[in-house]
C-alpha positions as CSV (number, residue, x, y, z in Angstrom):
1,M,0.1,-0.1,0.1
2,E,1.4,3.3,-1.1
3,N,1.9,6.1,1.7
4,T,-0.2,8.9,0.8
5,L,0.6,10.9,3.8
6,N,4.0,12.3,2.2
7,K,1.9,13.5,-0.5
8,V,-0.3,16.1,1.4
9,K,0.6,19.5,1.0
10,V,-0.5,22.0,4.0
11,E,-0.9,25.6,3.2
12,N,-2.3,28.4,5.4
13,L,-4.8,30.3,3.3
14,C,-6.1,32.8,5.8
15,I,-5.6,34.4,9.3
16,A,-8.7,36.1,10.4
17,T,-8.6,38.3,13.4
18,N,-10.2,41.6,14.5
19,L,-8.7,45.0,15.4
20,N,-8.5,46.1,19.0
21,T,-10.6,49.4,19.2
22,T,-8.0,51.5,20.7
23,F,-6.6,54.9,19.1
24,K,-3.1,53.5,18.3
25,A,-3.8,49.8,17.7
26,F,-2.8,50.1,13.8
27,D,0.3,51.2,12.1
28,F,1.8,51.1,8.8
29,S,5.3,51.3,7.7
30,L,5.9,53.0,4.3
31,S,9.5,51.7,4.4
32,N,8.9,47.8,4.7
33,G,5.4,47.9,3.4
34,L,4.1,46.0,6.5
35,I,1.0,46.9,8.5
36,A,1.1,46.0,12.1
37,Y,-2.3,45.9,14.3
38,A,-3.3,44.8,17.7
39,S,-5.8,42.0,18.0
40,S,-6.7,40.8,21.5
41,N,-3.2,40.1,23.1
42,L,-1.6,39.6,19.6
43,I,0.2,41.6,17.0
44,C,-0.8,40.8,13.6
45,I,1.6,41.5,10.8
46,L,-0.2,42.1,7.1
47,K,1.4,42.8,3.9
48,Q,-0.8,44.6,1.5
49,N,0.3,43.2,-1.8
50,Y,1.4,39.7,-0.6
51,Y,2.4,38.2,-4.1
52,N,-0.5,38.0,-6.3
53,C,-3.3,38.1,-3.8
54,K,-6.2,40.4,-4.5
55,H,-6.7,41.1,-0.7
56,P,-4.1,42.0,2.1
57,K,-2.9,38.8,3.9
58,V,-1.8,38.4,7.6
59,L,1.4,36.9,7.3
60,L,1.9,36.1,11.1
61,T,0.9,36.9,14.4
62,L,3.4,37.9,17.3
63,K,2.7,36.4,20.7
64,G,4.4,37.8,23.9
65,H,1.6,39.9,25.9
66,T,-0.8,38.4,28.3
67,D,-3.5,41.0,28.0
68,R,-5.0,43.3,25.1
69,V,-2.6,45.1,23.4
70,N,-3.5,48.9,23.2
71,S,-0.7,50.4,20.8
72,V,1.7,49.4,18.3
73,Q,4.2,51.6,16.2
74,W,7.0,51.2,14.0
75,L,10.2,52.8,15.3
76,T,12.1,52.0,12.1
77,P,11.4,49.4,9.3
78,E,13.1,46.8,11.5
79,L,11.8,47.8,14.9
80,L,8.2,47.4,16.0
81,V,7.0,48.5,19.6
82,S,3.9,47.1,21.6
83,V,2.2,48.4,24.6
84,S,-0.3,46.3,26.6
85,V,-2.9,46.6,29.2
86,D,-0.7,43.7,31.3
87,N,1.9,46.8,31.8
88,S,4.6,45.4,29.4
89,I,6.2,47.0,26.4
90,I,7.9,45.0,23.9
91,L,10.1,46.0,21.2
92,W,10.1,43.5,18.3
93,K,12.7,43.2,15.7
94,Y,12.3,42.0,12.3
95,S,14.9,40.7,9.9
96,P,13.8,41.4,6.5
97,P,14.8,38.8,3.7
98,N,16.7,39.9,0.6
99,S,13.8,39.3,-1.5
100,D,10.0,39.3,-1.5
101,L,8.5,38.1,1.6
102,T,7.3,34.5,2.3
103,P,6.1,33.3,5.5
104,D,8.9,31.1,6.2
105,Q,11.8,33.7,5.3
106,I,10.1,36.1,7.9
107,R,12.2,36.3,11.1
108,W,10.8,38.3,14.4
109,E,12.2,38.1,17.8
110,E,11.0,39.5,20.9
111,Y,14.1,42.0,21.2
112,F,13.5,43.9,24.6
113,K,10.6,43.4,27.2
114,I,9.7,45.8,30.2
């Protein structure tokens, strides 16, 4: 009997989240073309023109806060800061790839947390 499990391809088609309704829960970086927005205790990273998609696509979510995120802001094309109700501030560092973004090339790390 042939093993069909090796032939299955799994692909993420959609990440659906809501936007927190706070004043600074959304920020767009003109330099890197990424949108960051707060959704519950996560930060969603969205690219407007992801490959040939007709609609913007959430590439990934950043997890580090334990309560609602109230604010996100790009400081530089590589640094994003987020502030949460859990009294924490996280500085996220993004290492952009040399070519167009693919989910397996995106590198984020929790750079600094207060």
